[in-house]
VMD Tcl script that draws the C-alpha trace (Angstrom):
set ca {
  {-9.76 7.72 67.39}
  {-6.46 6.47 66.04}
  {-8.23 4.21 63.52}
  {-10.40 7.08 62.31}
  {-7.29 9.29 61.84}
  {-5.46 6.47 60.07}
  {-8.43 5.89 57.72}
  {-8.57 9.61 57.01}
  {-4.89 9.64 56.09}
  {-5.25 6.57 53.90}
  {-8.25 8.12 52.16}
  {-6.35 11.36 51.63}
  {-3.33 9.43 50.34}
  {-5.49 7.38 47.94}
  {-7.30 10.47 46.58}
  {-3.94 12.25 46.12}
  {-2.49 9.26 44.24}
  {-5.54 9.08 41.96}
  {-5.39 12.79 41.23}
  {-1.64 12.61 40.53}
  {-2.14 9.62 38.19}
  {-4.94 11.39 36.35}
  {-2.82 14.51 35.96}
  {0.12 12.45 34.63}
  {-2.17 10.68 32.14}
  {-3.59 13.96 30.82}
  {-0.11 15.52 30.71}
  {1.05 12.56 28.59}
  {-1.88 13.00 26.19}
  {-1.21 16.71 25.94}
  {2.46 16.05 25.19}
  {1.53 13.55 22.46}
  {-0.92 16.00 20.87}
  {1.65 18.79 21.04}
  {4.36 16.75 19.31}
  {2.07 15.21 16.67}
  {2.27 11.71 15.22}
  {5.54 9.79 15.08}
  {7.91 11.07 12.41}
  {8.77 7.62 11.07}
  {7.55 4.04 11.10}
  {9.84 1.15 10.26}
  {8.30 -2.07 8.97}
  {8.51 -4.51 6.06}
  {4.78 -4.49 5.43}
  {1.97 -2.04 6.03}
  {-1.65 -3.10 5.58}
  {-4.59 -0.72 5.45}
  {-7.81 -2.45 6.39}
  {-11.48 -1.52 6.14}
  {-13.88 -1.38 9.09}
  {-14.32 -5.16 8.87}
  {-10.58 -5.82 9.09}
  {-10.18 -6.85 5.43}
  {-6.96 -5.72 3.74}
  {-7.66 -3.03 1.13}
  {-4.17 -1.65 0.51}
  {-0.74 -3.16 1.01}
  {2.69 -1.56 0.99}
  {5.36 -4.21 1.31}
  {8.88 -5.25 0.49}
  {8.62 -8.16 -1.95}
  {10.61 -11.39 -1.66}
  {13.25 -9.96 -4.06}
  {13.79 -6.98 -1.72}
  {11.99 -4.42 -3.89}
  {8.97 -2.40 -2.78}
  {5.44 -2.84 -4.05}
  {2.03 -1.31 -3.48}
  {-1.25 -3.13 -4.10}
  {-4.82 -1.83 -3.93}
  {-7.39 -4.56 -3.34}
  {-11.11 -4.69 -4.05}
  {-13.73 -5.59 -1.47}
  {-13.29 -9.23 -2.51}
  {-9.58 -9.16 -1.68}
  {-8.41 -9.35 -5.31}
  {-5.69 -7.01 -6.55}
  {-7.18 -4.19 -8.64}
  {-4.07 -2.03 -9.06}
  {-0.39 -2.56 -8.33}
  {2.81 -0.56 -8.54}
  {6.11 -2.30 -8.03}
  {9.80 -2.20 -8.75}
  {10.92 -5.43 -10.42}
  {14.13 -7.28 -9.61}
  {15.68 -6.06 -12.91}
  {15.17 -2.45 -11.79}
  {12.17 -1.78 -14.03}
  {8.96 -0.28 -12.71}
  {5.49 -1.54 -13.58}
  {2.01 -0.18 -12.94}
  {-0.74 -2.73 -13.56}
  {-4.52 -2.46 -13.54}
  {-6.71 -5.52 -13.01}
  {-10.35 -6.35 -13.71}
  {-12.77 -7.52 -10.98}
  {-11.64 -11.13 -11.49}
  {-8.02 -10.13 -10.85}
  {-6.85 -10.45 -14.46}
  {-4.15 -8.01 -15.55}
  {-5.81 -5.78 -18.16}
  {-3.37 -2.89 -18.52}
  {0.32 -2.53 -17.76}
  {2.67 0.41 -18.04}
  {6.36 -0.50 -17.82}
  {9.49 1.59 -17.50}
  {12.30 -0.80 -18.34}
  {15.90 -0.64 -17.10}
  {17.26 -0.18 -20.65}
  {15.35 3.12 -20.94}
  {12.47 1.81 -23.02}
  {8.84 1.90 -21.98}
  {5.74 -0.05 -22.91}
  {1.98 0.04 -22.57}
  {-0.03 -3.16 -22.92}
  {-3.84 -3.44 -22.97}
  {-5.40 -6.90 -23.04}
  {-8.73 -8.69 -23.06}
  {-9.94 -10.88 -20.16}
  {-7.93 -13.86 -21.35}
  {-4.76 -11.76 -21.52}
  {-4.22 -12.65 -25.19}
  {-5.89 -10.04 -27.39}
  {-5.34 -6.34 -27.30}
  {-2.82 -3.70 -28.19}
  {0.71 -2.87 -27.20}
  {3.06 0.01 -27.70}
  {6.79 0.14 -27.07}
  {9.07 3.16 -27.13}
  {12.78 2.40 -27.31}
  {15.48 4.56 -25.68}
  {16.26 5.97 -29.15}
  {12.68 7.25 -29.39}
  {11.68 4.72 -32.01}
  {8.17 3.42 -31.33}
  {6.21 0.33 -32.34}
  {2.54 -0.56 -32.07}
  {1.01 -4.03 -32.27}
  {-2.62 -5.10 -32.39}
  {-3.77 -8.68 -31.82}
  {-7.09 -10.49 -32.21}
  {-8.93 -12.00 -29.22}
  {-6.79 -15.16 -29.49}
  {-3.52 -13.23 -29.47}
  {-2.73 -13.54 -33.19}
  {-1.10 -10.51 -34.77}
  {-3.55 -8.37 -36.75}
  {-1.23 -5.49 -37.52}
  {1.81 -3.55 -36.42}
  {3.49 -0.22 -37.03}
  {6.29 -0.16 -38.15}
}
mol new
graphics top color blue
foreach p $ca { graphics top sphere $p radius 0.5 }
foreach p [lrange $ca 0 end-1] q [lrange $ca 1 end] { graphics top cylinder $p $q radius 0.2 }
display resetview
């Protein structure tokens, strides 16, 4: 009789512990849902990956200490990038499927800005610069990078 009573108590104790643990788990989930996601995340690099685990976007502090963002194609090549350069300038670049820089928009530390559009080889294309004074210049080059014309 004593063994049966002892087993009954142990069973009751085990069921009570399981119920208490389950209640604590659900209370914790409810608390997390009530408070929402964390308010901040501290890291030097954040990678967004696709369902296969391949990096598709990267937000990182570069080796010079400045931040940069890169968007990558399915093949892992950079297709777009935004970064702050070590000189304080900011550049937005767009790349073709092979990873070649085809367009760049720069805001330079001296207050000037530029837009460059190039061919696959990076030589031919067009460029425009606007100086801090407001004076602008436009250049056009042939496919080999030789000057075709400029204004002024």
